[in-house]
C-alpha positions in Angstrom: 114.6 90.7 108.7 111.8 89.4 110.7 108.2 90.0 112.0 107.3 92.0 115.1 104.1 91.7 117.0 102.9 93.1 120.3 99.8 93.7 122.6 99.3 96.0 125.3 96.1 95.2 127.5 94.0 97.7 129.0 90.9 95.6 130.2 89.6 92.2 129.9 91.6 88.9 129.0 93.4 88.3 125.6 93.6 84.5 125.5 97.0 83.0 124.9 95.5 80.9 122.0 94.3 84.1 120.4 97.5 85.8 120.7 99.3 82.7 119.3 96.9 82.7 116.3 97.6 86.3 115.5 101.5 86.0 115.9 101.4 82.8 113.9 100.1 84.6 110.8 103.6 86.3 110.3 105.7 83.2 111.2 106.8 82.9 107.7 108.9 86.3 108.2 111.5 84.3 110.0 111.6 81.0 111.7 115.2 81.1 113.3 114.1 82.2 116.7 110.7 83.2 118.3 111.4 85.4 121.2 108.8 87.3 123.7 109.4 90.0 126.3 106.5 90.0 128.6 106.1 92.2 131.8 109.9 92.1 132.2 110.5 88.7 131.4 112.3 87.2 128.2 111.1 84.0 126.7 112.6 82.3 123.7 111.8 79.0 121.8 111.9 77.5 118.3 108.1 77.8 117.7 105.3 80.2 118.4 103.5 77.6 120.2 106.3 76.7 122.7 106.9 80.5 123.3 103.4 81.1 124.0 103.1 78.2 126.5 105.3 80.1 128.8 103.3 83.4 128.7 101.5 84.1 131.8 97.6 84.2 131.3 97.3 87.8 132.7 99.8 90.1 131.5 100.0 93.6 130.7 102.6 94.1 127.9 103.6 91.5 125.2 106.5 92.4 122.6 107.2 89.5 120.3 109.6 88.8 117.6 110.3 85.9 115.1 113.6 86.4 113.4 115.1 85.6 110.0 118.9 85.8 111.0 120.9 87.3 108.1 124.4 88.0 109.3 124.3 87.3 113.4 122.7 85.8 116.0 118.9 86.9 116.6 118.4 88.6 119.8 115.4 90.7 119.9 113.1 92.0 121.5 115.6 93.2 124.0 115.8 95.3 127.2 118.4 97.6 128.0 118.8 100.8 130.1 115.0 101.0 130.8 114.1 100.4 127.1 112.6 97.3 125.4 113.0 97.2 121.5 111.8 94.9 118.8 112.6 95.7 115.2 112.3 94.2 111.8 115.0 95.6 109.8 118.6 96.3 109.1 120.9 98.9 109.9 123.7 99.7 107.5 125.9 102.3 108.9 126.7 100.9 112.5 129.9 99.3 113.8 131.6 99.0 110.6 128.8 97.6 108.5 127.5 95.0 110.9 123.7 94.9 110.6 123.3 95.4 114.2 119.9 96.7 115.7 121.6 97.5 118.9 122.0 100.9 117.1 118.7 101.7 118.5 120.0 101.8 122.0 122.9 104.1 121.3 122.3 106.4 118.3 119.6 108.9 117.7 117.2 108.0 115.0 118.4 110.7 112.8 121.9 109.2 112.4 120.6 105.8 111.5 120.6 104.6 108.0 118.7 101.5 107.1 115.2 99.7 106.6 113.4 99.1 109.8 110.0 98.9 111.6 110.3 99.1 115.3 108.5 99.1 118.7 110.3 100.7 121.6 108.8 100.6 125.2 110.2 102.9 127.8 109.5 101.0 131.0 109.9 103.9 133.3 107.7 106.3 131.6 105.2 103.7 130.3 105.4 104.8 126.7 105.2 102.7 123.7 106.6 104.1 120.5 106.1 102.8 116.9 108.4 103.9 114.1 109.4 102.9 110.5 112.0 103.9 108.0 110.8 107.2 106.4 110.6 105.7 102.9 108.4 102.7 104.4 110.4 99.8 102.9 109.4 97.6 105.9 105.8 97.6 107.0 104.2 98.2 110.3 100.6 98.0 111.3 98.4 98.7 114.5 95.1 98.3 116.0 93.5 100.4 118.7 90.4 100.1 120.8 89.1 100.4 124.5 90.4 96.7 125.3 93.9 96.6 123.9 96.3 98.1 121.5 98.2 95.7 119.0 100.8 96.1 116.4 102.4 93.7 113.8 104.4 93.6 110.7 101.5 92.6 108.5 97.8 93.6 108.5 96.6 90.0 108.2 98.0 89.5 111.7 95.6 91.8 113.4 92.8 91.2 111.2 91.2 88.6 113.7 90.8 91.3 116.2 89.4 94.3 114.1 90.5 96.5 111.4 94.2 97.4 111.4 95.7 100.3 109.8 99.2 101.1 108.4 101.4 103.4 110.3 102.6 106.2 108.1 106.3 106.0 107.6 106.8 109.7 108.3 104.9 109.7 111.5 106.0 108.1 114.8 103.1 106.6 117.2 103.3 107.3 120.8 101.3 105.3 123.0 100.7 106.6 126.8 100.0 103.2 128.6 98.6 105.0 131.6 96.3 107.4 129.8 95.5 104.7 127.1 96.0 107.5 124.5 97.8 107.5 121.3 99.6 110.6 119.7 101.7 111.1 116.5 105.0 112.8 116.3 106.8 113.7 113.0 109.6 111.4 112.1 113.0 113.2 112.4 113.8 112.1 108.7 111.9 112.5 105.7 111.8 113.3 102.1 113.3 116.7 101.2 111.5 119.0 98.9 114.4 120.7 97.0 115.2 124.5 97.0 116.7 124.2 93.7 117.4 121.7 91.0 120.8 120.3 89.8 121.9 119.1 86.5 125.0 116.9 87.3 124.7 113.2 88.1 128.1 112.2 89.4 127.1 112.6 92.7 124.1 110.2 92.0 126.4 107.6 90.6 128.3 107.7 93.8 125.4 107.4 96.0 123.9 104.6 94.2 127.2 102.6 94.4 127.5 103.4 98.1 123.9 102.3 98.7 124.5 99.0 96.9 128.0 98.4 98.5 126.5 99.2 102.0 123.3 96.7 101.6 125.5 93.8 100.2 128.3 94.2 102.7 128.8 91.1 104.7 126.4 88.9 102.8 127.8 85.4 101.7 125.3 85.2 98.7 122.1 86.7 97.6 119.5 86.8 95.0 118.7 89.8 92.4 115.5 90.1 90.5 116.7 90.5 87.0 114.0 91.4 84.4 116.3 92.7 82.0 115.7 96.5 82.6 118.1 99.1 83.2 117.2 99.1 87.0 117.9 95.6 87.7 120.9 95.2 85.0 122.9 98.1 86.5 122.3 96.8 90.1 123.7 93.3 89.2 126.5 95.0 87.4 127.5 97.1 90.5 127.3 94.2 92.7 129.7 92.4 90.2 132.1 95.4 90.3 132.1 95.1 94.1 132.9 91.3 93.7 129.8 90.3 95.5 128.3 86.6 95.1 125.0 86.6 93.9 122.5 84.8 91.7 120.1 86.5 89.3 116.6 85.1 88.9 114.6 85.9 85.8 110.8 85.1 85.6 108.3 84.9 82.8 107.1 82.3 79.9 109.5 80.9 77.7 108.6 83.3 74.9 108.5 86.5 77.1 110.5 89.5 76.5 111.9 89.4 80.2 113.3 86.1 79.9 115.0 86.6 76.5 116.5 89.9 77.9 117.7 88.3 80.9 119.3 85.5 79.2 121.1 87.5 76.7 122.4 89.8 79.6 123.4 86.9 81.6 125.6 85.9 78.6 126.9 89.3 77.9 128.2 90.1 81.5 128.8 86.7 82.9 125.8 86.6 85.4 124.6 83.4 86.8 120.9 83.4 86.0 118.4 81.1 87.2 115.2 81.2 84.9 111.7 80.4 86.3 109.5 79.5 83.2 106.0 80.1 84.0 102.8 78.2 82.8 99.2 78.3 83.5 99.1 75.6 86.0 102.0 77.1 88.1 100.2 80.4 88.4 96.9 78.8 89.1 98.4 76.4 91.8 99.9 79.5 93.8 97.2 81.9 93.0 95.6 81.5 96.5 99.0 81.9 98.3 99.9 85.1 96.4 96.6 86.7 97.2 96.9 85.6 100.8 100.3 87.3 100.9 99.3 90.6 99.5 96.0 90.6 101.1 94.0 91.9 98.0 92.4 90.7 95.0 92.7 93.6 93.0 93.9 92.4 89.6 96.7 94.7 88.9 98.3 94.0 92.2 97.9 90.5 92.0 99.4 90.4 88.4 102.4 92.5 89.5 103.0 90.3 92.4 103.2 86.8 90.4 106.7 87.3 89.1 108.2 88.6 92.4 106.5 85.8 94.1 108.1 83.1 91.9 111.6 84.9 92.0 111.5 85.0 95.9 110.4 81.5 95.9 113.3 80.3 93.7 115.8 82.5 95.6 114.5 80.8 99.0 115.1 77.2 97.4 118.5 78.2 96.2 119.5 78.9 99.8 119.4 82.9 99.9 118.1 84.7 102.7 118.0 88.1 101.0 116.9 89.0 97.3 117.4 92.5 95.9 115.1 94.6 93.6 115.4 97.7 91.6 112.0 98.9 92.9 111.8 102.5 93.1 113.4 103.8 89.9 110.1 104.5 88.1 109.3 107.0 90.9 112.7 108.6 91.2 113.5 108.8 87.5 110.1 109.4 85.8 109.9 105.9 84.4 106.3 105.7 83.5 104.6 107.1 80.4 102.5 109.6 82.5 106.0 111.5 82.9 106.4 111.8 79.4 102.8 112.7 78.5 103.0 115.6 81.2 106.6 117.0 81.2 105.6 120.0 83.0 104.6 117.9 86.2 107.4 115.8 86.3 109.0 116.7 89.7 105.4 116.6 91.2 104.4 113.3 90.1 107.6 111.9 91.1 107.4 113.4 94.6 103.9 111.9 94.8 105.0 108.6 93.8 107.9 108.5 96.3 105.7 109.7 99.1 103.1 107.0 98.4 105.3 104.0 97.3 104.9 102.6 100.6 101.1 102.2 100.4 100.7 99.4 97.7 104.1 98.8 95.9 106.6 98.4 99.1 103.9 96.4 100.9 103.0 94.2 98.3 106.8 93.4 97.5 107.7 93.1 101.1 104.8 90.6 101.6 105.4 88.7 98.6 109.1 88.2 99.4 108.7 87.4 103.2 105.8 84.8 102.3 108.7 82.9 101.0 111.0 84.0 104.0 113.1 86.4 101.9 114.4 89.7 103.1 113.8 92.2 100.3 116.2 95.0 99.9 115.8 98.1 97.4 119.0 99.9 97.3 117.5 102.7 94.9 115.4 103.5 97.9 118.2 104.4 100.1 117.3 107.8 101.9 120.5 109.6 100.6 119.7 108.3 96.9 116.1 109.4 97.0 116.7 112.8 98.5 119.4 113.6 96.1 117.4 112.4 93.0 114.6 114.7 94.0 117.0 117.6 93.4 117.8 116.5 89.9 116.3 118.7 87.0 113.1 117.2 85.7 114.7 117.7 82.2 117.3 115.3 83.2 114.8 112.6 83.9 112.8 112.8 80.7 115.0 114.0 77.8 114.1 113.9 74.0 111.3 111.5 75.0 113.3 109.1 76.9 112.3 108.2 80.4 115.0 107.7 83.2 117.4 109.4 81.0 119.8 110.5 84.0 119.9 106.7 85.2 120.4 105.5 81.7 123.3 107.8 81.3 125.0 106.5 84.5 124.1 102.8 83.5 125.6 103.2 80.0 129.2 103.2 81.7 128.4 99.9 83.2 126.1 98.2 80.8 126.4 99.6 77.3 123.6 99.6 74.8 121.5 97.8 77.5 121.0 101.0 79.4 118.8 102.3 76.4 116.5 99.2 76.3 113.0 99.9 76.7 111.2 97.4 79.0 107.4 96.7 79.5 105.9 96.7 83.2 106.7 93.4 84.7 103.1 91.8 84.4 103.5 92.2 80.6 107.2 91.8 80.0 107.0 88.5 81.9 103.9 87.2 79.9 102.0 86.9 83.1 98.9 88.8 81.6 98.7 86.4 78.7 98.8 83.5 81.1 96.0 84.9 82.9 94.1 85.8 79.8 94.3 82.0 78.8 93.2 81.0 82.3 90.1 83.1 82.1 89.1 81.4 79.0 89.8 78.1 80.2 87.2 78.8 83.3 84.6 80.8 81.1 85.4 84.3 82.3 84.9 87.1 80.0 87.5 89.4 81.6 90.9 88.4 82.7 90.6 90.1 85.9 87.8 87.7 86.9 90.4 85.0 87.4 90.9 86.2 91.1 87.2 84.9 91.7 88.9 81.5 91.8 90.5 82.5 95.1 87.3 82.0 97.6 89.0 82.9 100.8 92.3 84.1 101.9 
């Protein structure tokens, strides 16, 4: 995982200091190597500043990448056969499991299975393409005006120059450098609306196992966000069955349901569980950094982000570079109350949730993990798992008033009675909302959501 950044100049100057400032805003995404491709020359250094010192004052195209090296030596952006590619991501099905971004030089996009946000420059045709994995696990943003075109892994990097927007994960952006015009193409991969539903779930179990096996292959050790719910507990048990080395991290107040559940599950299955016990001062001290990471003061978004922030921070301090999450199961298997309340609209609501999960949830979770230089992996959102899950009959997702029924039936084989444990949303199960309520009272706010007013700027 890493950060990518680039600028195509049309007219006028873009000072190197300004470019360095923008790129530096995403340096937390990877500090192993900083590399620039600029008008045919490749420059690498240990810092943004050292890299930019060697960039000419006048240039046409600059493509940069700062890398968090997971399994190999960082080497992108890279030029080969008339193409320059920079990519924030991992490819899971190339060269027998090596997470090798060289796949973009040798495979058509429809055969690539992974998480990625990429920029590809055709130096002969003067065409720049931007594209993401079709679920939108890895973010990619852009800014376009009469003076330049810029792209980056995070919105905050481009904000000093204007109002950036997210690239839709199922659209590919095409910039003609000569005509100074952008067009959009349909991604060759995407979410498939089912022609008919199925009621079997053995294939789903196989696909989930395959996704977790692929995404954990080659990792010496990694972290797992363990809340005590069916999603994260099943994830940890499958990793255990594949004999992976991992550490679980659970976050919450001492009396919270999530901490108690994770502690009990760790003892039951022999997981190594590191607890992060939250208090008011911890949350207050890190509130500004959390808001800066997710780029919003929306109370719901901030409260959801708090446990993930402390888990990724603890995973980083433990020496991991990758942290796994059970994100996506609510949308895949109808885990929210709204599905049970409106059973006649289960499929449509699931489809809508998955089509839009990249807008808030994935961007928030990616940014909150990467602010701690942790690569986030979400195996339940593997494209094969997603497209098969969409075919499962709605009656298998909510049955007898039980949400995520089909996932719980699969999980029962691995975690027994814990498959049927009902869990609150993370901000409630971790006790975060109660902490925020106490903080609000401490500072004289009438509403707990007013606590974000303490963050004056980000």
